N, C-alpha and C positions, 0 to 999 in steps of 0.2 A: 301599155304594156304591164302585165301583172307580174313582172319579175324584178328583183332586186339587182343592182350593180353587180353584186357578189356572184348572183346566179348566172347572169349574163355571162362577165369573165370567166366562170367555172365551166359553162357550156363552151365557149369558143376554145378554152384550153383542152377540153376533151375532144372536142371536133378534131383538133389538130392532132393528138394523141392517136385517135383513132383512125383517121382518113387523109392525114397530112396537111401540109401548110397551106395547099391550093385549094383546101375546102372551104366551103361558105356554109354558114347555118341559116337557117330561115325558121321562125317561130309563127305559127298560123294557129287559128282555131280559137277556143274561148278565153286564152291566155291574152289575146289582145283587147278583150272587151274589160275595160278599166271597171266597168260597174258590176260585173259578175263575180261570183264568189266560187272558191274551189274549182274541181275541174282538173283534167288530166293536162299534160304538157305536150303539144303536138310541135315535132321538130322536123324540118328536112335537111339533109346532109346533101349540098350539091357537089359532086365531083366531076372533074373533067377528065378524068381517067378510068377506064373499065375497072370494075370491083371484082375480084376473084371470089370473095365468100360474103355475099351481102347480108345474108342472115346473120352470121357473126359479127358483122361490122355494126350493124343496126342494134343487136343485143348487146353488146359491148358497149355502145354509146346510151342506150336506155339504161343500162344498169348504173352506169357512173352518175348520169344525171339524175336519176330517181333517188342516189343516196344523197346528193346535194340538197335535192327537195324534200327530204326528208321522209322519202319512201312515196311518195306522190307516184301515179302512174304515168308513165312515158311511152308515147307513141313516135319512134323515129322512121321517116320514109327517106328512102335514098333516090337520088336522081343522078344517073351515072349513063355514058354512051352506050353500055351495053345491058341495061336495064328497060323493061317495059315500060313505057311514058302511060300511066292511068288518069283518068278524070280527076284523082284528088291530086295530082302534081299540078294540074292547072288551077286549080283552088291553092294550092300552097304558093304557086307561083304569083299569082294574081293578088290574093289577100295577105300572104305573110311578109314580115318585116326581117330583115337581115339584122344579125346580130354582129 
């Protein structure tokens, strides 16, 4: 995985700030390929409770992680009981790694 320990800890900390202590974070996509270079960061926040404002939550998480990643583009996917599950969720659950 092409993330430093500092970046992993920061992402976990941001997830707790944005989504609470029960949230889990998965990284998926090109960041898992140690032979690749560059690329954005794909993150899925897993939540056990419904989300009131998913767009705001995803934007807050993306902005905070982007700052730690020196402006790199961050895509945040949310998984919560009240949100539609899409094929990208299946990919994130199957291929993603929990932080």
